[in-house]
ROSE-4610 file (N, C-alpha, C; in Angstrom, 1 decimal, always signed):
// ROSE-4610
residu = [M/M/M/H/H/H/D/D/D/E/E/E/M/M/M/R/R/R/D/D/D/R/R/R/W/W/W/E/E/E/L/L/L/H/H/H/D/D/D/L/L/L/A/A/A/L/L/L/A/A/A/Y/Y/Y/A/A/A/E/E/E/A/A/A/I/I/I/D/D/D/A/A/A/K/K/K/D/D/D/A/A/A/D/D/D/A/A/A/V/V/V/V/V/V/R/R/R/L/L/L/F/F/F/T/T/T/D/D/D/D/D/D/A/A/A/Q/Q/Q/F/F/F/H/H/H/A/A/A/Y/Y/Y/D/D/D/R/R/R/A/A/A/N/N/N/G/G/G/K/K/K/A/A/A/S/S/S/G/G/G/S/S/S/D/D/D/E/E/E/I/I/I/H/H/H/T/T/T/L/L/L/V/V/V/G/G/G/T/T/T/L/L/L/L/L/L/S/S/S/A/A/A/F/F/F/S/S/S/A/A/A/T/T/T/M/M/M/H/H/H/H/H/H/V/V/V/S/S/S/G/G/G/P/P/P/R/R/R/V/V/V/E/E/E/F/F/F/L/L/L/G/G/G/P/P/P/H/H/H/N/N/N/A/A/A/R/R/R/G/G/G/T/T/T/V/V/V/S/S/S/L/L/L/T/T/T/A/A/A/W/W/W/H/H/H/E/E/E/F/F/F/I/I/I/E/E/E/E/E/E/R/R/R/P/P/P/D/D/D/G/G/G/I/I/I/L/L/L/W/W/W/G/G/G/R/R/R/Y/Y/Y/L/L/L/D/D/D/D/D/D/Y/Y/Y/V/V/V/R/R/R/V/V/V/D/D/D/G/G/G/R/R/R/W/W/W/R/R/R/I/I/I/A/A/A/R/R/R/R/R/R/T/T/T/L/L/L/T/T/T/V/V/V/H/H/H/G/G/G/H/H/H/Q/Q/Q/D/D/D/F/F/F/S/S/S/F/F/F/P/P/P/W/W/W/I/I/I/A/A/A/P/P/P/A/A/A]
num = [1/1/1/2/2/2/3/3/3/4/4/4/5/5/5/6/6/6/7/7/7/8/8/8/9/9/9/10/10/10/11/11/11/12/12/12/13/13/13/14/14/14/15/15/15/16/16/16/17/17/17/18/18/18/19/19/19/20/20/20/21/21/21/22/22/22/23/23/23/24/24/24/25/25/25/26/26/26/27/27/27/28/28/28/29/29/29/30/30/30/31/31/31/32/32/32/33/33/33/34/34/34/35/35/35/36/36/36/37/37/37/38/38/38/39/39/39/40/40/40/41/41/41/42/42/42/43/43/43/44/44/44/45/45/45/46/46/46/47/47/47/48/48/48/49/49/49/50/50/50/51/51/51/52/52/52/53/53/53/54/54/54/55/55/55/56/56/56/57/57/57/58/58/58/59/59/59/60/60/60/61/61/61/62/62/62/63/63/63/64/64/64/65/65/65/66/66/66/67/67/67/68/68/68/69/69/69/70/70/70/71/71/71/72/72/72/73/73/73/74/74/74/75/75/75/76/76/76/77/77/77/78/78/78/79/79/79/80/80/80/81/81/81/82/82/82/83/83/83/84/84/84/85/85/85/86/86/86/87/87/87/88/88/88/89/89/89/90/90/90/91/91/91/92/92/92/93/93/93/94/94/94/95/95/95/96/96/96/97/97/97/98/98/98/99/99/99/100/100/100/101/101/101/102/102/102/103/103/103/104/104/104/105/105/105/106/106/106/107/107/107/108/108/108/109/109/109/110/110/110/111/111/111/112/112/112/113/113/113/114/114/114/115/115/115/116/116/116/117/117/117/118/118/118/119/119/119/120/120/120/121/121/121/122/122/122/123/123/123/124/124/124/125/125/125/126/126/126/127/127/127/128/128/128/129/129/129/130/130/130/131/131/131/132/132/132/133/133/133/134/134/134/135/135/135/136/136/136/137/137/137/138/138/138/139/139/139/140/140/140/141/141/141/142/142/142/143/143/143/144/144/144/145/145/145/146/146/146]
x = [+88.8/+87.4/+86.5/+85.3/+84.2/+84.0/+83.8/+83.3/+82.2/+80.6/+79.8/+79.5/+79.8/+79.4/+79.9/+81.8/+82.5/+82.9/+82.4/+82.6/+81.4/+80.2/+79.2/+79.3/+80.3/+80.5/+81.7/+82.2/+83.4/+82.5/+81.9/+80.9/+80.4/+79.3/+78.4/+79.9/+80.9/+82.2/+82.2/+82.3/+83.2/+81.6/+80.5/+79.0/+79.3/+80.0/+80.1/+81.2/+81.8/+83.9/+83.3/+82.2/+82.1/+81.3/+80.7/+79.9/+80.6/+81.8/+82.6/+83.4/+84.3/+85.0/+84.4/+83.0/+82.6/+81.9/+81.5/+81.3/+82.5/+84.0/+85.2/+85.5/+84.9/+85.3/+86.9/+87.1/+88.1/+88.4/+88.3/+88.2/+89.5/+90.7/+91.6/+91.2/+90.9/+89.2/+88.7/+88.0/+86.6/+87.3/+88.6/+88.8/+89.5/+90.3/+90.5/+89.3/+88.3/+86.9/+87.0/+87.4/+87.2/+88.1/+87.8/+88.7/+89.4/+90.5/+91.4/+90.3/+89.7/+88.8/+87.5/+86.9/+85.3/+85.2/+83.9/+82.5/+81.5/+81.6/+80.7/+79.2/+78.2/+77.3/+76.7/+77.1/+76.1/+75.2/+74.6/+73.7/+73.3/+72.4/+72.1/+72.8/+74.2/+74.3/+75.2/+76.4/+77.7/+78.9/+78.6/+79.4/+79.3/+77.9/+78.3/+78.9/+79.0/+80.1/+80.8/+81.8/+83.4/+83.8/+84.9/+85.5/+86.6/+87.5/+88.2/+88.8/+90.4/+91.0/+90.3/+90.9/+91.3/+90.0/+89.2/+88.2/+87.2/+86.9/+86.1/+86.0/+87.6/+88.2/+87.8/+88.0/+87.6/+86.2/+85.1/+84.2/+83.2/+84.4/+83.5/+84.1/+85.3/+85.5/+85.1/+84.4/+83.5/+82.1/+81.4/+80.7/+80.6/+81.7/+81.7/+82.0/+82.1/+83.0/+82.0/+80.6/+79.0/+78.8/+79.1/+79.1/+80.0/+79.6/+80.1/+80.4/+79.6/+79.4/+78.2/+78.4/+77.9/+76.9/+76.1/+75.9/+74.8/+75.9/+75.8/+74.9/+73.8/+73.5/+73.3/+73.8/+73.5/+72.8/+72.1/+71.8/+71.0/+70.8/+70.1/+71.4/+72.3/+72.9/+72.7/+72.0/+71.7/+72.7/+73.3/+74.2/+73.6/+74.1/+74.2/+75.5/+75.9/+77.0/+76.8/+77.6/+78.0/+79.1/+80.2/+81.3/+82.3/+82.9/+84.1/+84.7/+84.7/+85.5/+84.8/+83.4/+82.2/+80.5/+80.6/+79.7/+78.4/+77.3/+76.3/+75.4/+74.7/+74.1/+73.6/+73.2/+72.7/+72.7/+72.4/+72.3/+71.5/+70.9/+70.2/+70.5/+70.3/+70.7/+69.5/+70.1/+69.8/+71.0/+70.6/+71.8/+71.3/+72.1/+71.6/+72.9/+72.8/+73.6/+73.7/+75.0/+74.6/+75.7/+75.1/+75.5/+75.7/+77.1/+78.0/+77.5/+76.6/+75.6/+74.3/+74.5/+72.7/+72.1/+71.3/+70.5/+69.6/+68.6/+68.3/+68.7/+69.3/+70.1/+69.2/+69.8/+69.5/+69.6/+68.7/+68.3/+67.7/+68.3/+68.3/+67.7/+66.4/+66.6/+67.0/+68.2/+67.5/+69.0/+69.2/+69.9/+71.3/+72.6/+73.6/+73.3/+73.3/+72.8/+74.7/+75.4/+76.6/+77.0/+78.2/+79.0/+80.3/+80.5/+81.4/+82.4/+84.2/+85.0/+86.0/+86.7/+87.8/+88.5/+89.5/+91.0/+91.9/+92.5/+94.1/+93.7/+92.7/+92.4/+91.0/+91.1/+89.6/+88.6/+87.8/+86.6/+86.4/+86.2/+86.3/+85.3/+84.5/+83.3/+84.3/+83.6/+84.0/+82.9/+81.1/+80.6/+79.7/+79.3/+78.3/+77.6/+76.1/+74.6/+74.1/+74.2/+73.0/+72.1/+71.1/+69.5/+69.1/+68.3/+67.4/+65.8/+65.0/+63.7/+63.2/+63.7/+63.2/+63.8/+63.6/+64.8/+64.2/+64.6/+64.2/+64.9/+64.6/+65.7/+66.9/+67.1/+68.3/+67.9/+67.6/+67.0/+68.1/+69.4/+70.2/+69.6/+69.9/+69.0/+69.3/+70.1/+70.7/+70.2/+69.5/+68.8/+67.4/+66.2/+65.2/+64.7/+63.9/+63.1/+63.3/+63.3/+63.5/+62.6]
y = [+80.7/+80.3/+81.3/+81.4/+82.7/+81.9/+82.3/+81.9/+83.0/+82.5/+83.7/+83.9/+82.9/+83.1/+84.1/+83.7/+84.9/+86.0/+86.0/+87.4/+88.2/+87.4/+88.4/+88.7/+88.1/+89.0/+89.8/+89.7/+90.6/+92.1/+92.3/+93.5/+93.8/+92.6/+93.5/+93.8/+93.7/+94.2/+95.9/+95.3/+97.1/+97.8/+98.1/+98.4/+98.9/+98.1/+98.7/+99.3/+99.0/+100.1/+101.6/+101.3/+102.8/+103.4/+102.9/+103.5/+104.2/+103.1/+103.4/+104.5/+104.8/+105.8/+106.9/+106.9/+108.0/+108.7/+108.3/+108.0/+108.4/+108.3/+108.1/+109.7/+110.3/+111.5/+111.5/+110.7/+110.2/+109.3/+110.6/+111.6/+109.7/+109.6/+109.4/+107.6/+107.3/+105.6/+105.7/+106.2/+106.2/+106.3/+107.1/+106.6/+105.4/+104.9/+103.8/+102.8/+102.9/+101.5/+101.6/+102.7/+103.3/+102.7/+102.3/+102.4/+104.0/+104.1/+104.5/+105.3/+105.0/+105.5/+106.2/+105.7/+105.2/+106.7/+107.4/+107.7/+108.1/+108.3/+109.4/+110.0/+109.4/+110.9/+111.5/+111.7/+111.7/+113.2/+114.1/+115.2/+115.3/+116.3/+116.6/+118.0/+117.8/+119.6/+118.9/+120.5/+120.0/+119.4/+119.9/+119.9/+118.6/+118.2/+117.0/+116.1/+115.4/+114.0/+114.4/+113.4/+113.8/+112.2/+112.4/+111.2/+111.4/+109.7/+110.0/+110.0/+109.9/+109.5/+111.1/+111.5/+113.4/+114.0/+113.9/+114.9/+113.0/+112.9/+111.5/+112.0/+112.5/+112.8/+114.2/+115.1/+116.5/+116.3/+115.5/+115.8/+115.6/+114.4/+113.4/+114.7/+115.2/+116.0/+117.1/+118.1/+119.2/+118.4/+117.5/+117.1/+116.8/+116.2/+115.7/+117.2/+118.3/+119.8/+120.7/+119.8/+120.2/+119.9/+118.7/+117.9/+118.0/+118.2/+117.3/+115.9/+115.2/+113.7/+113.4/+111.9/+110.8/+109.8/+109.3/+107.7/+107.2/+106.5/+105.9/+104.2/+103.8/+102.7/+101.8/+100.6/+100.2/+98.8/+98.7/+97.4/+96.7/+95.3/+95.1/+94.6/+94.7/+94.8/+93.9/+94.3/+93.2/+93.3/+92.0/+91.9/+91.0/+91.4/+91.0/+90.8/+89.1/+88.9/+89.3/+90.0/+90.4/+89.4/+88.8/+88.1/+87.7/+87.1/+86.7/+88.3/+88.8/+90.4/+91.4/+91.3/+92.3/+92.7/+93.5/+93.1/+94.9/+94.5/+95.5/+95.4/+96.5/+96.0/+97.7/+97.1/+98.4/+98.6/+99.1/+99.2/+100.1/+99.7/+100.5/+101.5/+102.7/+103.8/+104.2/+104.5/+105.7/+106.2/+107.4/+108.8/+109.8/+109.4/+110.1/+111.4/+113.4/+113.8/+115.5/+115.3/+116.8/+117.5/+118.6/+119.7/+120.5/+121.3/+122.7/+123.6/+123.9/+125.3/+124.4/+125.7/+125.4/+125.5/+123.9/+124.2/+122.0/+121.9/+120.2/+119.7/+118.5/+117.1/+116.5/+116.2/+115.7/+114.2/+114.0/+111.7/+112.1/+111.6/+111.0/+109.5/+109.0/+107.4/+107.7/+106.7/+106.2/+104.7/+105.0/+104.0/+104.1/+103.3/+103.6/+102.9/+103.2/+102.1/+102.2/+100.8/+100.5/+99.7/+99.7/+98.9/+98.9/+97.6/+96.7/+96.1/+96.4/+95.7/+95.1/+93.6/+93.6/+93.4/+94.1/+95.1/+94.3/+94.0/+93.4/+92.2/+91.8/+90.7/+90.9/+92.2/+93.0/+93.8/+93.5/+94.2/+96.3/+96.5/+98.1/+98.9/+99.5/+100.4/+101.3/+100.9/+101.6/+102.7/+102.8/+103.4/+104.0/+104.4/+104.8/+106.2/+106.4/+107.0/+106.4/+107.9/+107.4/+108.5/+107.9/+108.1/+108.2/+109.8/+110.1/+109.7/+108.6/+108.6/+109.7/+110.2/+111.2/+111.7/+112.9/+112.6/+114.3/+114.3/+114.9/+115.9/+117.3/+118.6/+118.2/+117.8/+117.7/+118.2/+119.9/+120.4/+121.7/+120.4/+121.1/+121.5/+122.9/+122.4/+121.3/+120.5/+118.9/+118.3/+118.0/+117.2/+117.1/+116.0/+116.2/+114.2/+114.0/+112.8/+112.6/+110.8/+110.7/+110.7]
z = [+95.8/+96.0/+96.7/+96.7/+97.4/+98.6/+99.7/+100.5/+101.7/+100.9/+100.8/+102.6/+103.0/+104.7/+105.4/+105.0/+105.7/+104.7/+103.5/+103.2/+103.6/+103.9/+104.8/+106.0/+106.7/+108.1/+107.9/+106.8/+106.6/+106.5/+105.1/+105.4/+106.0/+106.8/+108.4/+109.2/+109.2/+110.4/+109.4/+108.1/+107.6/+107.6/+108.0/+108.1/+109.3/+110.4/+111.8/+111.9/+111.4/+111.3/+110.7/+110.2/+110.0/+110.4/+111.4/+112.8/+113.1/+113.8/+115.0/+114.1/+113.4/+112.7/+112.9/+112.7/+112.1/+114.4/+114.9/+116.0/+116.5/+116.5/+116.7/+116.1/+115.2/+114.9/+113.5/+113.2/+112.8/+111.2/+110.4/+109.3/+108.6/+109.0/+108.5/+108.5/+109.6/+109.7/+108.9/+108.2/+107.6/+106.1/+105.2/+104.7/+104.3/+104.8/+105.2/+104.6/+104.7/+104.4/+103.1/+102.6/+100.6/+100.1/+98.7/+98.2/+97.8/+97.0/+96.8/+95.6/+95.3/+94.0/+94.5/+95.6/+95.8/+95.9/+95.7/+95.5/+96.9/+97.7/+99.2/+98.2/+98.3/+98.1/+99.1/+100.4/+101.3/+101.6/+100.3/+100.6/+98.9/+98.8/+97.1/+97.3/+96.6/+97.0/+96.1/+95.8/+94.7/+95.7/+97.0/+98.5/+98.7/+98.6/+99.4/+98.2/+97.5/+96.9/+97.2/+96.7/+96.9/+96.6/+95.6/+94.8/+95.5/+95.2/+95.9/+97.5/+98.0/+99.1/+99.8/+98.7/+100.0/+100.1/+99.2/+98.5/+100.0/+100.1/+100.8/+102.3/+102.4/+103.9/+104.1/+103.0/+103.5/+103.5/+102.8/+103.0/+104.6/+105.5/+105.9/+107.7/+107.6/+108.3/+108.2/+107.1/+107.0/+108.0/+107.8/+108.0/+109.7/+110.6/+111.8/+112.5/+111.8/+112.5/+112.9/+112.4/+113.3/+113.8/+114.5/+115.8/+117.6/+118.1/+119.5/+119.7/+119.3/+119.3/+118.2/+117.8/+117.2/+117.7/+117.5/+117.9/+116.9/+115.5/+114.6/+114.8/+114.5/+114.3/+113.3/+112.7/+111.6/+111.8/+111.5/+110.8/+109.7/+109.7/+108.5/+107.7/+107.7/+106.2/+105.2/+104.0/+102.9/+102.0/+101.1/+100.4/+99.1/+98.3/+96.9/+96.6/+95.9/+95.5/+93.7/+93.0/+91.2/+91.6/+91.8/+91.9/+92.4/+93.0/+94.0/+95.0/+93.9/+94.3/+94.6/+94.5/+94.2/+94.5/+94.9/+95.7/+95.9/+96.4/+96.1/+98.4/+98.2/+99.8/+100.3/+101.2/+101.9/+103.0/+103.9/+105.3/+106.4/+106.6/+107.3/+108.5/+108.8/+109.8/+110.7/+111.5/+112.4/+113.3/+113.1/+113.8/+114.2/+116.3/+116.5/+116.7/+117.0/+116.4/+118.0/+118.3/+119.3/+118.3/+118.0/+117.4/+118.4/+118.0/+119.3/+118.8/+118.1/+118.4/+119.5/+119.8/+120.3/+120.4/+120.0/+119.5/+119.8/+119.2/+120.2/+118.9/+119.7/+118.9/+118.1/+116.6/+115.7/+115.8/+114.6/+115.0/+113.4/+112.1/+111.4/+110.8/+110.1/+110.1/+108.3/+108.2/+106.1/+105.9/+105.3/+104.1/+103.4/+103.6/+102.7/+101.4/+100.8/+99.4/+99.2/+98.8/+98.9/+97.7/+96.7/+96.0/+96.8/+97.1/+97.3/+97.1/+96.6/+95.9/+97.2/+97.0/+97.9/+97.1/+97.7/+97.4/+98.2/+97.6/+98.8/+99.5/+99.1/+100.7/+101.4/+101.3/+102.3/+101.4/+101.7/+101.0/+101.7/+100.8/+100.6/+100.8/+100.6/+100.3/+98.6/+97.8/+96.4/+95.8/+96.3/+96.0/+97.5/+98.1/+98.7/+98.5/+99.0/+98.7/+100.8/+100.8/+101.9/+101.3/+101.9/+101.5/+102.2/+103.0/+104.6/+104.0/+104.6/+104.7/+106.2/+106.6/+107.7/+108.9/+109.6/+110.5/+112.0/+112.6/+113.9/+114.4/+114.0/+114.7/+114.0/+112.8/+111.8/+110.2/+110.2/+109.0/+109.0/+108.0/+108.0/+105.8/+105.3/+104.1/+102.7/+103.1/+102.1/+103.0/+104.5/+104.7/+104.5/+103.6/+103.2/+102.8/+103.4/+103.1/+101.6/+102.3/+100.0/+99.6]
């Protein structure tokens, strides 16, 4: 039986676990939150998209290598259940980034657009797309307001 309240809390915890793993610079922990065949679209360039655990690990590692520290604040998760084992949702994001190179810290605001699947009794991210709605001192060429 589908326990919607429990599932909502588990998906909320999944959003928090992702932020914690990113801030810990732990690409292995990040990958464990995705399905084996997941898709992650981090930015609008060919190298900003990844499919499957190995590619997601590489993409996350590459992104995190630019920062000495980050702090991701996620909030307002919204979930729509498509069935007992499938859901989609959005998670709002404010993220601070301290760059390794000498430059001002960067901040971005956006949302994760997610598809979720329950695998072996646990919710996982099957597809994640980051949409950026604004930024401050975060002028990588692949970051642009949505």
